[in-house]
C-alpha positions in Angstrom: 48.4 -4.7 45.9 46.8 -8.4 46.5 43.2 -6.7 46.4 44.1 -5.1 42.9 45.6 -8.6 41.6 42.3 -10.4 42.8 40.4 -7.7 40.8 42.2 -8.3 37.5 42.1 -12.0 38.0 38.2 -11.5 38.3 37.7 -9.3 35.3 39.7 -12.0 33.5 37.5 -14.7 34.7 34.4 -13.1 33.5 35.7 -11.9 30.3 36.6 -15.6 29.5 33.3 -16.9 30.4 31.6 -14.1 28.2 33.9 -15.2 25.4 32.8 -18.9 25.7 29.3 -17.9 25.8 29.5 -15.7 22.4 31.3 -18.5 21.0 28.4 -21.0 21.6 25.7 -18.2 20.7 27.3 -17.2 17.4 27.1 -20.4 15.7 23.5 -21.0 16.9 22.4 -17.4 15.3 24.5 -18.1 11.9 22.5 -21.5 11.6 19.3 -20.2 12.3 19.7 -17.2 10.2 16.8 -17.0 7.1 18.0 -18.3 3.7 19.3 -15.7 1.4 16.7 -14.2 -1.2 16.7 -16.1 -4.5 16.9 -13.3 -6.3 20.2 -12.2 -4.7 22.2 -15.6 -4.8 23.6 -17.2 -7.9 21.4 -20.1 -8.9 22.5 -22.8 -11.2 20.2 -23.1 -14.1 20.2 -26.0 -16.7 18.2 -25.6 -19.7 15.7 -28.3 -20.6 15.6 -29.6 -24.3 12.3 -30.0 -26.2 12.5 -33.7 -25.6 13.2 -33.5 -21.9 10.3 -35.5 -19.6 10.0 -35.0 -16.3 9.6 -38.2 -13.9 6.5 -36.4 -11.9 3.1 -36.3 -11.9 1.0 -32.9 -12.6 -0.3 -31.9 -9.5 -1.9 -28.7 -8.1 0.0 -26.0 -5.7 -1.8 -24.2 -3.1 -3.2 -20.8 -4.1 -0.8 -17.7 -2.8 -2.0 -16.3 0.5 -2.5 -12.8 -1.0 -5.0 -14.0 -3.3 -7.7 -14.8 -0.5 -9.7 -11.5 -1.3 -9.7 -12.0 -5.1 -13.3 -12.0 -6.1 -14.6 -15.2 -7.8 -17.0 -13.7 -10.5 -17.3 -17.0 -12.5 -16.6 -14.9 -15.5 -13.3 -16.3 -17.3 -11.5 -17.3 -20.4 -9.4 -20.1 -19.0 -10.5 -22.3 -22.1 -8.3 -20.1 -24.0 -4.9 -20.4 -21.8 -2.8 -23.4 -23.2 -0.9 -25.6 -20.9 2.8 -26.2 -21.8 4.3 -29.9 -22.1 4.7 -29.6 -18.4 1.1 -28.6 -17.7 -0.2 -25.0 -16.9 2.5 -22.2 -16.5 2.1 -21.8 -12.6 4.8 -19.9 -10.7 5.4 -21.9 -7.3 8.5 -20.1 -6.3 8.6 -16.4 -4.6 9.9 -13.7 -5.0 10.0 -13.6 -8.8 13.3 -12.0 -10.1 12.5 -9.2 -12.5 15.3 -7.5 -15.0 14.1 -4.3 -16.7 16.7 -2.8 -19.1 17.8 0.6 -17.7 16.9 3.7 -19.6 19.5 6.2 -20.6 20.0 9.2 -18.5 19.9 12.4 -20.1 17.5 15.2 -21.9 17.8 14.2 -25.6 14.3 13.0 -27.4 15.9 9.2 -27.6 16.8 9.5 -23.8 13.4 10.8 -22.9 11.8 8.1 -24.8 13.6 5.4 -23.1 12.6 7.0 -19.9 9.2 6.8 -20.7 9.5 3.2 -21.9 10.8 2.3 -18.4 7.9 4.4 -16.7 5.4 2.1 -18.5 7.2 -1.0 -17.6 7.3 0.0 -14.3 3.5 0.9 -13.7 2.9 -2.3 -15.4 4.7 -4.3 -13.0 3.3 -2.2 -9.9 -0.4 -3.4 -11.4 0.8 -6.9 -10.8 2.8 -6.5 -7.9 -0.6 -7.1 -5.6 -0.7 -10.6 -7.2 3.5 -11.7 -7.0 6.0 -11.0 -5.1 8.1 -8.8 -7.8 11.8 -7.9 -7.0 13.6 -6.1 -9.5 17.2 -7.4 -10.4 20.2 -5.7 -11.8 21.8 -8.7 -13.6 19.4 -10.4 -16.0 21.3 -13.8 -15.4 19.1 -13.9 -12.3 15.9 -13.1 -13.5 12.9 -15.1 -13.9 11.5 -12.4 -16.1 13.6 -10.1 -18.3 12.2 -7.2 -19.9 14.2 -5.6 -23.1 13.8 -2.5 -24.7 13.6 -3.7 -28.2 11.1 -4.7 -30.9 10.6 -8.6 -31.8 12.5 -10.0 -35.0 10.7 -10.0 -38.2 9.6 -13.4 -39.1 8.4 -14.9 -42.2 5.1 -16.7 -42.9 4.6 -20.4 -44.5 5.1 -18.7 -48.1 8.3 -16.8 -47.3 6.9 -13.5 -47.0 7.5 -11.2 -43.9 5.0 -10.9 -41.4 3.9 -7.6 -40.1 6.2 -5.8 -37.8 5.1 -6.6 -34.1 5.7 -4.2 -31.0 6.3 -6.9 -28.4 6.9 -10.7 -27.9 7.1 -12.9 -25.0 9.3 -16.1 -25.3 9.6 -19.0 -23.0 12.4 -21.5 -22.1 12.2 -24.0 -19.4 15.2 -24.9 -17.0 16.1 -27.2 -13.9 16.8 -24.8 -11.0 18.1 -27.0 -8.2 15.4 -29.7 -7.8 12.6 -28.1 -9.6 11.8 -27.5 -13.3 10.9 -23.8 -13.9 9.8 -21.6 -16.7 11.8 -18.4 -17.7 10.5 -15.4 -19.9 12.1 -12.8 -22.2 9.9 -9.9 -22.8 11.1 -7.8 -26.0 9.0 -4.5 -26.0 9.9 -1.8 -28.6 9.6 2.0 -28.4 6.8 2.1 -31.1 4.0 3.2 -28.9 2.5 5.8 -27.1 2.7 6.0 -23.4 -0.7 4.5 -22.9 -0.1 1.8 -25.5 3.3 0.9 -23.8 1.4 0.4 -20.4 -1.1 -1.8 -21.8 1.4 -4.0 -24.0 3.6 -4.3 -20.9 0.6 -5.5 -18.8 -0.2 -8.0 -21.6 3.1 -9.3 -21.8 3.5 -9.8 -18.1 0.4 -11.7 -18.2 1.9 -14.1 -20.4 4.9 -14.3 -18.0 2.8 -15.0 -15.2 0.9 -18.1 -17.0 -1.7 -16.6 -19.0 -0.5 -18.3 -22.2 -3.4 -17.4 -24.4 -5.8 -14.5 -25.3 -8.9 -13.3 -24.3 -12.0 -12.6 -26.8 -13.1 -9.2 -25.1 -11.3 -6.0 -25.9 -11.8 -4.8 -22.6 -9.5 -7.4 -21.0 -5.5 -6.8 -20.7 -5.1 -10.3 -22.4 -7.2 -9.3 -25.4 -5.8 -10.7 -28.4 -5.4 -7.3 -30.5 -3.0 -4.4 -29.6 -4.6 -1.4 -28.2 -3.4 2.2 -28.1 -5.8 2.8 -25.0 -4.5 2.3 -21.4 -6.2 -1.0 -20.5 -6.4 -2.2 -17.0 -6.5 -5.3 -15.4 -10.4 -6.6 -15.1 -12.0 -8.7 -12.9 -12.1 -11.5 -15.7 -8.3 -11.3 -16.2 -7.9 -12.0 -12.4 -10.4 -14.6 -12.3 -8.9 -16.3 -15.1 -5.4 -16.2 -13.3 -6.9 -17.6 -10.2 -8.5 -20.5 -11.9 -5.1 -21.1 -14.0 -3.4 -21.7 -10.4 -5.5 -24.3 -9.4 -4.7 -26.3 -12.6 -2.2 -29.2 -12.4 1.2 -28.9 -13.3 4.9 -30.7 -13.2 6.4 -27.2 -12.8 7.6 -26.1 -9.3 7.4 -29.6 -7.9 10.7 -31.4 -6.3 12.2 -33.9 -8.8 13.4 -37.2 -7.4 16.8 -36.8 -6.1 18.4 -39.4 -8.9 17.0 -36.9 -11.4 18.2 -33.3 -9.9 21.5 -33.7 -11.7 21.0 -35.7 -14.5 22.8 -34.0 -17.5 20.7 -33.0 -20.9 
């Protein structure tokens, strides 16, 4: 009986020691856990007005490590790429969160067209994926780039006449997210093209959303100014322009002074 009590006491003492060790280890493990993926968390965004000035100098961000193997051909159209009021449109966060409007499931002609549209957009994203860490999100509020299945609205020219209908449009706004100013893009891509044209147009509009805010003068390039019904692939000239773009200075993505982080607009 006395021996049994001794064994029970010993087991209880071991258990208490193990619990004490666990209580010490768990907080350390929790503290050292990697930060949450920015595409999965709710991020506070504040729209910057067209008159907002950022109190920081333009600087050059380091090139992404994955671009080390990009060939440097010297053939580019960087002179056609326009900077924004905050400098060149360089992404300095990763991953980039992308929302794609989902297609309806079914077998009607309209549903099949929607599914074809989604396949074209997914293919275009896959073509850009080697150069950017892109992650799909189901909530457009969390997206850096949102892609919608609709034609751009009709616009009137200076004479008040309606411009010709367009198949796609990329619009840009600037936000303060945390302690940085970042761009945010919306792509409207209609269903009026064939599959090859859809892929090419999606690639082109994504190029704008990655900072190529301008057009090439060569019809072989994805960023050529005119729409094509052919399946236009990314060229070395497109990628060389992208590489040179990301070596340009910008205010985007750099930490703002603490006194500016929460300043109301």
